[in-house]
C-alpha positions, 0 to 999 in steps of 0.5 A: 500500500502506497503512502498516497493511499491513506488507510485505517481499516477496521477488519470486522471479521478475520479469515482462516488460511482457506480462501474466503470472499472479502467485502470492502465497505466505505462509509464515505461514499454516502456523502455524495448526494444531489443538492440542486433541489429537494425533489429527489424523485428523478435521482437514481444514483443515490446514497441509499443504493449502498444500503440496498447492497449491504442488505443483500450481502447480509442475506448472503452471509446468513445463507452461507452460515446456514449451509456451513455452520461456523463453530461457536466462538471459543472462550478467551483464555485467562490472562496473567494479570501481571502480564502487561503485554497480554492485557494490551494485546487484548485491548488491541484486538477488541478495538481493531478486530470487532466481529459483528458476525459473532462467529470465530470462523465466519464465511466472509471477511468484512473490511470497513475501509477508511482508505482515501486516495488523493486524486491530485497526487495518487500515482494510479489516478494520475496514470489514468486521468492525469495529463502531461500539461498539468492534470487539468481534468483532476484539478478541474474536478476538485474545483467543481466540487469546492464551488458546488455549494456556492453555485447551487446557492446562487441558482446555478448548476455546479456542473459545467455547461458543456457536460451533461446536466442530467446524469452528473451532479456534485456536492461539497462532500463529493470529493470525500466519496470519490477519493474514498471509493477509489482508495478502497478499490486500491486497498482491495487490490493491495489485499488481493495482489499484495504479498502481505496485507494489511501491513500494519495489521500483520503485527497485531494478533488476529490479523489475516496472515495471507492475502484475500483472493476474492473481493467485492467492493461496495462503493459509489459513485460508479466509474465505468463511463468516465474516460481519461478526462470526460465524466459521464453517466454518474461517473467522475473517476474510473474506479476499476481502471485506477485499480488496474493501474495501481495493480500494475504500478505497485504489484507488478501486474502486467496482464489485466482482465476486466469483465463488465456486466453492467446493463450499459456499455463501459465506454470509459473503461474501454477507452482507457484500456485502449489507450493503455494497450496502445502505449504498450504496443508502441513500446513493444514495436520500439523494442523490436526495432532496437530501442533499449528495453524499459518497463512496459505498460500493462496489457488489458483485456476488456469484455462487456455484456450490455444493451446496445440500445441503452446509455450511452448508445441510446441516441445512436451516435456512430462513435458510441455504437461502434465502440460498444460493438467492436471485437478485436483480439491482438491486432494493434495490441488491442483486446476487446470483446463486446456482446449485446444482451438479447430478450429471452423467452424461456429458461431454455432460451436464457441458458442457450444465450448464456452458454453460446453468447454471453460466456464468449467474453470469458472464452476470449479472455482465455485466448488473450492470456493464452496468447500472452504467456498463459497463467501467471502471477502477473495476471489479475481479474476485475469485474465491473459489477453493475446490477442494472441488467437485473430482472428487478431493475426499474422499468425507466432504467431498463426499457428494452426488456433485457432483464437478466435473471438474478441467477446470472449474477451468481453464475457469472461470479462462479465462472469468473472465479473458475477463470481466475483460478485457472489463470490468476491464482484465484485473484479476482476483484469485483467492484460495484457499478450501476444498479438503481432499484433497491430490489435489483441491488439487494438480489444482485449483491446477494447472488453475486457474493454467493457466487464469489464464495467457496463451493456451497449448496446454493438454492435459487429460492433464496433470492425468490420474490417472496424471500426478497419481500420478507427481507425488505419488510424486516428492514424497512425504514419507518417515518423519521428514519427509524428502522424496523429490524424486528426479529420475526422468529419465523425464519432463522435465516431472516433474523440472522440477516437482519442482525448482520445488517444492523451491524453493517448498515452505515446509512444515515438515519436521517437523509441530509437535506439538500441546500437548495429550497424547493421551487415555488408552487403554482397552486395554493390553498384559499385563505380560510378567512371570510373575504370582505365584500370589497374583494369577494367574488360571487363565484369564489374564484381566485387567480394566483399571480405567481408561477412555478418553474419546473424542477429537473426532469420537466415535472412541476413541484407538488402543491402545498399541503398546509395553509402555512406552506407557501411559495419560497424565493431562491434564498429560502424566504417565504414570499407573500401570496398575491391573490387577485379576487374578482369583485361583482360585475359593475352595473350598467 
């Protein structure tokens, strides 16, 4: 772990020499939020996404405990009261290695990360998003974040006019979330690709004695649409690309495989992978021509399964559609495979599509590694794990009936792990990308973690609609931000999942209010006071002299629900209502 990635991680459950999946959680990611308006109805990339993911992970852990019950936690051996070192050691364990799962041999290692990567100085971030002329994009991003609150308070957009206003937003705390997200990915890389991790924890009793093999990193904002200097699609820094660069720079990983299973094509990741391969290919040609050998860049394979009709290709722009359809293997040093999702009509049809078409990105990745040296210690596998292709995704996001069954997230994880076992010594890191419906995220995260786990008996009924409904009801937030979290005493797996979730959920009890006031309403309640004869109208009709601008997305604000709730000005002050009442018609 480099000095640029500052990490102070509390490992909440330890692992044994047998490989287990690890979950990396990052509380800082909750701080990225939309502040232009209090109307969040059209905002899908929201902090609550992480809560839904954590719920799915908790259910998966509960199920894993059920199929492989862990031993009871052994009682601690009595310590010599005169042995100060032993006493201090016990204090250290209790403060650093808290185990919310209450098991001595839990099926999953959980890392509550506080890693942060300074995007202006971190080598891997600069490798991907830097610029020879002064890292212009990164400096601009930091400035946009710093100015976001002031701009929104003035009624301006915090996003530059030349960028998309609909799918990009920032707030003053966004830099904390962005740097925490990319720092956590780099921390996961250190855990999986490093020779010893975490360095400081190895000196403490109870710390992991070896690297983790399989990791799932639950972070936001996502990253796979962000190119070298172009944010888009909710993405400002390409988390997976930076993780790949960190693996190359710090751990000697020279061959990188990226599987992208988000509903949307990862145009940013593909573009960055293309640039990396282009530079490495140039170095290879120069070396073959007699130039002195130097350290070459990485070779990257990018394989994606996505809907060609959805973002970023929904407008049919030639360069985006072509990029999302390219298949090239070896020529000009490029290794890319894109497969388009199709509507399936039956289980048999789905199985055929998965076996013959979707698994192609795995077969082409195998060809890439076979042609570049075969299995080796210099190979690392990433998954850009978007959940928005799920059968449970909201219709407004998944508009072309490409809804993959939840079992896809399990099966692909199993196949990717088998691939990494063959070529990369089992090293694989999955990073959260898209997924916007709570149920899509919960079910997808649950199935995906089960797929990353060791061989176990998995029942697809675990993520059935009935069981998902039980899970959602048991953890539903009530009015005021309180949560149910009430034991049902009917389903042991559910009670255990709720207990695990309550120890892992770090979502805010109360959602922070955005800075900007709501737009004024065009509707108002009639004054309840009896009107005077001078201003009364025979028919009681009133004309309101204020008009309401539309909120983002083209919808107007809701009408006021109480007589004390009137229109507001841009500064948040209550404006007087101007009501013109029609008097009786004058006599002839």
